[in-house]
C-alpha positions in Angstrom: 125.4 80.1 -134.1 123.3 80.9 -131.0 119.9 79.3 -130.1 117.8 80.8 -127.3 115.6 78.0 -126.1 113.5 80.1 -123.7 113.1 83.7 -122.9 114.4 85.2 -119.6 112.1 83.8 -116.9 112.6 86.6 -114.4 109.8 88.6 -115.9 107.5 85.8 -115.3 108.4 85.4 -111.6 108.5 81.7 -111.9 109.5 79.7 -108.8 112.6 77.3 -108.9 110.8 74.0 -108.9 111.0 71.1 -111.2 107.8 69.4 -112.2 109.3 65.8 -111.9 108.7 63.8 -108.8 111.5 63.2 -106.4 112.5 59.8 -107.6 112.3 60.6 -111.2 114.3 63.8 -110.6 117.0 61.9 -108.8 117.3 59.4 -111.6 117.4 62.1 -114.3 120.0 64.1 -112.3 122.3 61.1 -111.9 122.1 60.4 -115.6 122.8 63.9 -116.6 125.8 64.1 -114.3 127.3 61.0 -115.8 126.4 61.4 -119.4 126.6 65.1 -120.0 128.0 67.3 -117.3 130.9 65.0 -116.5 132.3 66.1 -119.9 132.3 69.8 -119.3 135.6 71.4 -120.6 135.1 74.8 -119.0 132.7 76.4 -116.5 131.9 80.0 -116.0 129.9 81.7 -113.2 127.5 84.4 -114.3 125.5 86.9 -112.1 122.3 85.0 -112.9 123.4 81.5 -113.8 126.2 79.2 -115.0 127.8 78.7 -118.4 129.4 75.4 -119.6 131.6 74.5 -122.6 131.2 71.2 -124.2 133.0 69.3 -127.0 131.6 70.3 -130.5 130.9 66.8 -131.8 127.5 65.7 -133.1 127.1 63.5 -130.1 127.1 66.4 -127.8 125.0 68.6 -130.1 122.3 65.9 -129.9 122.6 65.5 -126.1 122.5 69.3 -125.4 119.5 69.8 -127.8 117.7 67.0 -126.0 118.7 68.4 -122.6 117.4 71.9 -123.5 114.1 70.5 -124.9 113.5 68.4 -121.7 114.4 71.1 -119.2 112.1 73.6 -121.0 109.3 71.3 -120.1 110.1 70.2 -116.5 112.1 73.3 -115.4 110.3 76.3 -117.0 112.1 78.8 -114.8 115.3 78.2 -116.8 116.5 80.5 -119.6 118.6 78.2 -121.8 121.0 79.3 -124.5 123.0 77.1 -126.8 125.9 78.8 -128.8 127.8 76.8 -131.4 131.3 78.2 -132.2 132.4 78.3 -135.9 134.2 75.4 -137.6 132.6 72.7 -135.5 134.1 74.2 -132.4 132.9 73.9 -128.8 129.2 74.2 -127.8 128.3 76.6 -124.9 125.3 75.9 -122.8 124.2 78.8 -120.6 121.6 78.3 -117.9 120.0 81.4 -116.3 117.1 82.1 -114.0 115.7 84.0 -110.9 117.5 84.3 -107.6 118.6 80.8 -106.2 119.0 79.2 -109.7 122.8 78.7 -109.3 122.2 76.7 -106.1 119.7 74.6 -108.0 122.1 74.0 -111.0 125.0 73.1 -108.6 122.9 70.7 -106.6 121.1 68.9 -109.5 123.6 69.0 -112.4 126.9 69.2 -110.5 125.9 67.1 -107.5 127.2 69.3 -104.8 124.6 67.8 -102.3 126.6 64.6 -102.6 129.8 66.4 -101.8 128.5 68.2 -98.8 129.4 71.6 -100.1 126.2 73.3 -99.1 126.9 73.2 -95.4 125.6 71.0 -92.6 122.4 69.1 -93.2 119.3 71.0 -92.2 117.0 69.4 -89.7 114.1 67.9 -91.6 110.4 67.2 -90.9 108.3 64.7 -92.9 104.8 65.2 -94.2 103.1 63.0 -91.7 105.1 64.4 -88.7 104.1 67.9 -89.8 100.4 66.9 -90.3 100.4 65.3 -86.8 101.9 68.4 -85.3 99.3 70.6 -86.8 96.4 68.2 -85.9 97.5 68.2 -82.4 97.7 72.0 -82.3 101.2 72.0 -81.1 103.0 75.4 -81.3 104.8 75.8 -84.7 105.2 78.4 -87.3 105.1 77.4 -90.9 107.0 79.6 -93.4 106.4 79.5 -97.2 109.6 80.8 -98.9 108.0 81.3 -102.4 107.1 84.6 -103.9 103.7 86.1 -102.6 101.8 85.3 -105.8 102.3 81.5 -105.2 101.7 81.8 -101.5 98.3 83.5 -102.2 97.4 80.8 -104.7 97.8 78.0 -102.1 99.7 77.6 -99.0 99.7 75.1 -96.0 97.3 75.9 -93.3 98.3 78.7 -91.1 101.6 79.4 -92.9 103.0 82.8 -93.3 104.9 84.1 -96.3 108.6 85.2 -96.1 110.0 85.1 -99.7 113.6 83.9 -99.5 115.0 87.3 -100.7 113.2 89.1 -97.8 114.2 86.9 -94.9 116.5 89.5 -93.3 113.9 92.1 -93.7 110.7 90.3 -92.6 111.9 87.6 -90.1 112.4 90.0 -87.2 108.9 91.4 -87.7 107.1 88.1 -88.3 109.2 85.8 -86.1 110.1 87.6 -82.9 110.9 84.5 -80.9 114.2 83.0 -82.1 113.6 79.9 -80.0 110.1 79.1 -81.3 109.7 76.0 -83.7 109.8 77.0 -87.4 109.2 74.8 -90.4 110.2 76.2 -93.8 108.9 74.9 -97.2 108.7 75.8 -100.8 107.3 74.1 -103.9 108.9 70.6 -103.9 112.0 68.6 -103.2 113.9 70.0 -106.2 113.2 73.6 -105.1 116.2 75.1 -103.2 114.2 78.0 -101.8 113.2 76.5 -98.6 116.8 75.4 -97.8 118.2 79.0 -98.6 115.5 80.5 -96.5 116.1 78.1 -93.5 119.8 78.7 -93.7 119.2 82.4 -93.7 117.0 82.2 -90.6 119.7 80.2 -88.9 122.3 82.9 -89.8 120.0 85.4 -88.2 120.1 83.5 -84.9 117.0 81.3 -85.1 117.7 78.1 -83.2 114.7 75.8 -83.9 114.5 75.7 -87.7 113.5 72.7 -89.7 112.8 72.1 -93.5 109.9 70.4 -95.0 111.8 69.6 -98.2 109.1 67.8 -100.1 107.1 71.0 -99.9 103.7 72.0 -101.0 103.6 69.5 -104.0 104.1 66.7 -101.6 101.4 68.1 -99.1 98.8 68.4 -101.9 99.6 65.1 -103.5 98.5 63.5 -100.1 95.2 65.3 -100.4 95.7 67.5 -97.3 94.0 70.9 -97.3 95.6 74.2 -98.3 94.5 77.8 -97.9 94.6 80.7 -100.3 94.9 84.5 -100.0 95.6 85.9 -96.6 98.2 88.2 -95.1 101.8 87.3 -94.1 101.0 87.3 -90.3 101.5 84.5 -87.9 
């Protein structure tokens, strides 16, 4: 038996961002790693996601159904499929999504950020440091790595839009100075897009890139202003 919990999110163009606050997300991720993903019997990489095999017991049936229902609410970008093999056999959980979803899955559910498997830590900037830099008019280029539709809806003051999948294409045009200070952000701390975009910029030779990992959600939660619309020009 197979149960599709949510349709393919690619068509909706949803960003990879969890609605949970950072603390709640960290607690949930730790519990899921311990109580659910530590019991994976087989793991398969897919082009657009990852598939896991779990024991076919009622305990894991209940855990996986609860997991799917919760993720459908807080991580609406997921396409989630549960398949139950005959004869009370194993249960397969398949998680799919837009570009970057596998990095999110590995970081949150497999804990790769704790194992240092994603490369050296990116230089970070806090909300207050960023706000002070902007208030003082110091030279800095803000880059939003989300799709254009989310950038146009709301972005940090003066930010330009370079969607993560277009970094190699747009960065040479929009960021001609590879020594200039750049800050990359996306939706929130659970969104991997800013990290992927920042590392892509570093790979292209940009030498002064920092990440505002808490992202647009953190900025808006502090009541700081945003802009909307606008062209992707510095």
